[in-house]
C-alpha positions in Angstrom: 189.6 180.2 172.0 192.4 178.6 170.3 192.5 175.1 169.4 195.3 172.7 168.8 193.7 169.5 166.8 196.1 166.9 168.0 197.2 164.0 165.6 194.2 161.3 166.2 194.7 157.7 166.1 192.0 155.2 165.1 191.2 152.0 163.6 189.8 153.3 160.5 189.1 156.3 158.3 185.4 156.8 159.9 186.8 156.7 163.4 189.7 159.2 162.6 187.3 161.7 161.0 185.2 161.6 164.0 188.5 162.2 166.3 189.2 165.1 163.8 185.8 166.4 164.0 185.8 166.2 168.1 189.4 167.5 168.3 188.3 170.7 166.3 185.2 171.4 168.5 182.8 170.1 165.8 178.8 169.8 166.9 178.6 166.3 168.4 175.3 166.0 166.8 176.8 166.3 163.4 178.7 162.9 163.5 175.6 160.7 163.0 175.0 162.5 159.6 178.5 161.0 158.3 178.8 157.8 156.7 182.4 156.1 155.5 182.4 153.4 153.3 185.6 151.9 154.1 186.8 149.9 151.0 189.8 147.7 150.8 192.8 150.1 149.8 193.5 150.5 146.2 197.1 152.2 146.3 200.0 150.0 147.1 201.5 151.7 150.4 203.2 150.5 153.4 201.5 153.3 155.0 197.7 154.0 155.7 197.0 156.2 152.7 193.5 154.9 152.8 192.8 156.0 156.0 194.4 159.5 155.4 192.2 160.0 152.4 189.1 158.7 153.7 189.3 160.9 157.0 190.5 164.1 155.7 187.8 164.3 152.9 185.3 162.9 155.0 185.7 165.8 157.9 186.0 168.4 155.1 182.5 167.2 153.6 180.9 167.3 157.1 182.4 170.9 157.8 180.6 172.1 154.4 177.4 170.1 155.5 177.6 171.9 159.0 178.2 175.4 157.8 175.3 175.1 155.7 173.0 173.7 158.7 174.4 176.7 160.8 173.1 179.1 158.1 169.8 177.4 156.9 168.9 175.3 159.7 168.9 172.0 157.4 171.0 169.1 158.3 171.9 166.8 155.7 173.8 163.1 155.3 177.5 163.0 154.1 178.9 160.1 152.5 182.6 159.3 151.7 183.5 156.5 149.7 187.5 155.5 150.5 188.2 154.1 147.0 187.0 157.3 145.7 188.9 159.4 148.3 192.3 157.4 147.4 191.5 158.2 143.8 191.0 161.7 144.4 194.8 161.8 145.9 196.1 161.3 142.8 193.5 163.6 140.8 196.6 165.2 138.8 197.3 161.9 137.4 194.0 160.8 136.2 193.4 164.1 134.5 192.7 163.9 130.8 193.2 167.2 128.8 192.6 167.7 125.1 195.4 169.9 124.8 199.0 168.6 125.3 200.2 169.1 128.8 203.9 168.1 129.7 204.8 166.2 132.9 205.9 168.4 135.5 209.1 167.1 136.3 212.3 167.5 134.1 215.0 165.1 133.4 217.1 166.1 136.3 214.6 165.6 139.1 215.1 162.7 141.3 217.5 160.8 143.8 221.1 160.9 143.7 223.7 158.6 145.5 226.5 160.6 147.5 230.0 159.8 148.0 229.1 158.7 151.5 226.4 156.3 150.6 223.5 158.4 151.3 220.6 159.3 148.9 219.9 163.1 148.3 216.6 164.2 146.3 217.1 167.1 144.3 213.7 169.0 143.3 214.3 170.8 140.2 211.0 171.4 138.7 211.0 175.0 138.6 213.8 176.8 136.2 215.1 179.0 139.1 215.6 175.9 141.3 217.2 173.9 138.7 219.8 176.7 138.1 220.6 177.1 141.9 221.1 173.3 142.4 223.6 173.3 139.0 225.4 176.3 140.6 225.9 174.5 143.9 227.0 171.6 142.4 229.1 173.1 139.8 227.9 171.2 136.7 226.1 171.3 133.6 222.6 170.6 132.7 223.3 166.9 132.2 221.8 163.9 134.3 225.1 162.1 134.2 227.1 165.3 135.1 224.7 165.7 138.1 225.1 162.2 139.1 228.8 162.6 139.1 228.8 165.7 140.9 226.5 164.5 143.8 228.6 161.6 144.1 231.5 163.9 145.2 229.6 165.2 148.3 228.8 163.6 151.5 225.0 163.8 151.9 224.6 166.0 155.1 227.4 168.3 153.5 225.2 168.7 150.2 222.0 169.1 152.0 223.6 171.9 154.2 225.0 173.7 151.2 221.5 173.7 149.2 220.0 174.6 152.6 222.1 177.9 152.7 220.4 179.0 149.5 217.1 177.6 150.6 217.2 175.2 147.7 214.8 172.2 147.5 217.3 169.3 148.0 217.3 166.9 151.1 218.9 163.9 152.2 216.9 160.7 153.0 216.5 159.6 156.5 215.1 157.0 158.5 212.4 157.6 161.0 214.9 157.6 163.9 217.0 159.9 162.1 214.3 162.7 161.5 213.3 162.5 165.0 216.7 162.8 166.2 217.0 165.9 164.1 216.0 169.4 165.2 213.5 169.9 162.6 211.9 166.5 163.2 211.8 167.2 167.2 210.0 170.9 166.2 207.7 169.0 163.9 207.0 166.3 166.7 206.2 168.8 169.3 203.3 170.4 167.1 199.6 169.3 166.7 198.4 168.3 163.2 196.3 171.6 163.1 195.8 174.8 164.6 192.7 177.0 164.7 193.8 180.4 166.2 191.9 183.5 167.3 193.5 186.5 165.7 191.4 189.4 167.2 188.0 190.6 167.7 185.1 191.7 165.2 181.7 191.0 164.4 180.4 188.3 162.6 180.6 189.1 159.0 177.6 189.1 156.6 177.5 186.4 154.1 174.9 186.6 151.1 172.6 183.6 151.7 172.7 181.0 148.6 171.7 177.5 147.9 175.3 175.8 148.5 176.8 175.4 151.8 179.6 178.0 150.7 177.2 180.5 148.7 178.6 184.1 149.2 181.8 183.0 150.9 184.6 185.0 148.8 188.1 183.6 149.0 191.2 184.9 148.1 193.6 181.9 146.9 197.4 182.6 147.0 198.7 179.2 146.7 200.9 177.2 144.6 201.4 173.6 143.3 199.1 171.1 145.2 198.2 171.6 148.8 196.9 175.1 148.7 195.2 174.8 145.6 193.4 171.5 146.6 192.4 173.8 149.4 190.7 176.3 147.2 189.2 173.7 144.8 187.6 171.9 147.8 185.9 175.3 148.9 184.8 175.7 145.3 183.2 172.5 145.0 180.8 173.8 147.7 179.8 177.1 146.5 182.5 179.5 147.6 183.6 182.1 145.0 187.5 181.6 144.6 189.7 183.8 143.1 193.2 182.5 142.5 195.9 185.1 142.8 199.2 184.7 140.7 202.3 186.7 139.8 202.9 186.3 136.1 206.8 186.4 137.0 206.4 183.1 139.1 206.6 179.6 137.5 203.7 177.2 137.5 202.9 173.5 136.4 200.3 173.7 133.6 198.7 170.2 134.6 198.4 171.3 138.2 196.9 174.6 137.3 194.2 172.7 135.4 193.6 169.8 138.0 193.1 172.5 140.9 191.7 175.1 139.3 188.2 173.8 138.7 185.5 176.0 140.1 187.9 179.0 140.6 188.4 182.3 138.6 192.3 183.5 138.2 193.8 186.9 138.1 197.2 188.3 137.7 198.5 190.2 140.6 202.0 190.5 141.9 202.5 191.5 145.6 206.0 192.8 145.0 204.3 195.7 143.0 203.3 198.5 145.1 200.0 199.5 142.9 199.3 195.7 142.7 199.2 195.6 146.2 196.7 198.0 146.8 194.6 196.2 144.2 194.9 193.1 146.4 194.2 195.0 149.6 191.0 196.2 147.9 190.1 192.7 147.1 190.7 191.6 150.7 188.5 194.3 152.2 185.5 192.3 150.7 187.0 188.9 151.4 185.8 186.2 153.9 188.9 183.9 153.6 192.6 184.3 152.7 194.5 180.9 151.8 198.2 181.0 151.3 200.8 178.2 150.6 204.0 180.1 150.4 207.0 179.8 152.8 206.7 181.5 156.3 207.1 185.0 156.0 207.0 185.1 152.1 203.7 186.8 151.9 204.1 188.8 155.0 207.1 190.7 153.9 204.6 192.3 151.5 202.5 193.4 154.4 199.9 190.5 154.5 200.8 188.4 157.5 197.8 186.9 159.1 197.8 189.9 162.0 197.9 192.5 159.3 195.0 190.7 157.2 192.9 190.4 160.2 193.7 194.4 160.9 192.7 195.4 157.4 189.6 193.1 157.3 188.3 192.0 161.0 186.6 189.1 160.9 188.4 187.2 158.2 189.6 183.5 158.1 193.4 183.3 157.2 195.0 179.9 156.3 198.8 179.4 156.3 200.1 176.6 154.7 203.7 175.6 154.0 206.0 172.5 153.7 208.1 172.1 157.1 205.7 174.1 159.6 206.5 177.4 161.0 208.7 175.9 163.5 212.2 174.5 163.6 215.4 175.6 161.5 213.9 174.3 158.1 210.9 176.7 158.5 212.1 179.1 156.0 213.2 176.5 153.4 211.3 175.4 150.5 209.9 172.0 150.5 207.7 169.8 148.4 205.6 166.6 149.1 208.2 164.3 147.9 210.7 166.0 149.8 209.2 165.8 153.1 208.6 162.0 152.4 212.6 161.7 152.1 213.6 163.7 154.9 211.0 162.4 157.5 211.5 158.6 157.1 208.6 157.7 154.7 210.4 157.2 151.5 213.0 155.2 153.7 210.3 152.9 155.5 208.7 152.3 152.0 212.1 151.2 150.5 212.7 149.0 153.6 209.4 147.3 153.2 210.0 146.6 149.7 213.4 145.3 150.0 215.1 148.0 148.1 217.9 150.6 148.6 216.3 153.6 146.6 214.0 155.8 148.3 210.4 154.4 147.6 208.1 157.2 148.0 204.1 156.8 148.7 202.0 156.0 145.7 200.4 159.6 145.6 201.1 163.1 146.7 199.4 162.0 149.9 200.9 164.8 152.0 199.9 167.4 149.7 196.1 166.5 149.1 196.0 165.2 152.9 196.9 168.7 154.0 194.8 170.4 151.3 191.7 168.8 152.5 192.7 169.1 156.3 193.1 172.9 155.4 189.6 173.1 153.7 188.2 171.4 156.9 189.9 174.1 159.0 188.9 176.8 157.2 185.2 175.7 157.2 185.2 175.1 161.0 186.7 178.7 161.6 184.1 179.9 159.2 181.4 178.5 161.5 183.3 179.9 164.4 183.3 183.2 162.9 179.7 183.2 162.2 178.8 182.2 165.6 181.2 184.0 167.9 182.9 186.8 165.5 186.5 187.3 165.5 189.2 187.0 163.0 190.8 183.4 162.8 194.1 182.0 161.6 194.1 178.3 160.4 197.8 176.7 160.5 198.8 173.5 158.7 202.0 172.0 156.9 203.0 169.0 155.1 205.5 167.9 157.7 202.9 167.8 160.6 200.5 165.8 158.1 203.5 163.3 157.5 204.1 163.2 161.3 200.7 162.2 161.6 200.5 159.6 158.6 203.4 157.9 160.5 202.0 157.7 163.7 199.1 155.9 162.3 201.3 153.0 161.7 202.2 150.9 158.7 200.3 148.3 156.8 201.6 145.2 154.4 200.4 146.4 151.2 202.9 146.8 148.7 201.5 144.4 146.2 199.4 145.4 143.4 199.4 148.1 141.2 197.7 151.7 141.2 194.5 151.5 139.1 194.5 152.6 135.5 192.2 155.0 133.9 189.5 152.4 132.9 189.3 151.2 136.5 188.3 154.6 137.8 186.0 155.7 134.9 183.1 155.6 137.3 184.6 158.3 139.5 185.7 160.7 136.6 183.5 163.7 135.0 184.0 165.7 131.8 183.7 169.5 131.0 184.5 171.9 128.4 187.5 174.3 129.2 189.7 176.7 127.7 192.1 173.8 127.5 189.5 171.5 125.5 187.6 168.8 127.0 189.0 167.4 130.3 187.9 164.5 132.3 188.5 164.7 135.9 187.8 163.0 139.3 184.7 164.3 140.6 184.2 165.7 144.3 184.6 162.9 147.0 182.3 164.0 149.6 178.5 163.3 148.5 176.1 165.8 150.6 172.7 164.7 150.3 170.8 168.2 149.9 173.7 170.3 148.5 175.7 168.0 146.0 179.4 169.0 145.6 180.3 170.2 142.1 182.5 172.7 140.3 180.3 175.4 138.6 183.0 176.1 136.0 186.0 174.3 134.5 189.7 175.3 135.1 191.0 178.5 133.3 194.4 179.7 132.6 196.1 181.8 135.2 195.3 185.5 134.8 192.2 185.1 132.5 189.7 187.5 134.9 190.0 190.7 136.2 191.1 191.5 139.5 187.6 191.8 141.3 184.9 189.8 142.8 182.0 188.8 140.7 
């Protein structure tokens, strides 16, 4: 049976996590096993980031414990501390690596004023996006030149020109402007998450093991933050996660290190026919495929959720994107900060702070929140597969998570500063990796019988052969 998980409302993270659990069809008798310690918020934000972080990490932790109970008959308490959850939403910032890893923004990434007084954000992290922006603007790779060029455009005209080339640049909108737009209306009509039955098939055999996801094989075809956080969360509960990366595609080293814990990684390019065959062979033994590309990007290589379910009946497929599968922006590239700018979040922050320039959230909350929601959906679908059989499709997006965050309402907490490294030392672990010694935020959800941990440190992309262990 298909399930639309509508956007819950509640007075705190525990209530929101329980509402998520019930909306996804979770067993009611599991909820008494969940304890959420709702601390005072630690990140300065006008939005309820603490509640988003606490609810999504708690739901994912409870889903892992419930899948373990389904396989072993053993129930276990699950605890989440919201301070820890908020800090995990900044995991890439707190990561410490012995080797030098540059910041993932270049000098031209940022906000620019247009001729008609609007703000436009240009997202130029990846070289091909940078080149595309400069071609549209008709200027050189210089901040002053880009500033002058943007000032010669009206905001909507520039956004449309970038959109024609599917480039990641968007105009700042108010909440009302977003809801009046075609894309805003499309997103507002969607639930927070969907768990859809793709087809029939028997329950898949999963080798038993000591951890909740022992024996579960996951193909991780994702990039940047949200999708990789989903795979990292599955890995912390024992799944064998194999991250797939095409060598021709750009990446951000720091994010690979932060989200790569617990995973193996191989090079496969789905645009290459022999490598597509290798991927299909991996798929034949997978239990889960998670992909975080624009709608249609993986499908054009023959791996839509429907095609994957035909190749591997019983699989759980996750699709994650920026703007959702609906509306005119569905094919467009997007990132957390762009969704914040276009949907009213950055404008609300600016208004609350009494400034004109966009004021985003203190963390990539849409990325991290969507990543934990995705892991929650995948584990919920795995439990359904074990009970009912069938193939399943979990569908989430940054825009839907952003819509939920805005519907939760605002709080007046812009004072204070984001905690420094010394202040979060109690939440950090250490591991030796190919990058040298790393320090990182440890898993949030605490499971009493099966503690969450990553069995290996992050490895460079393409470090492993394209096969299951």
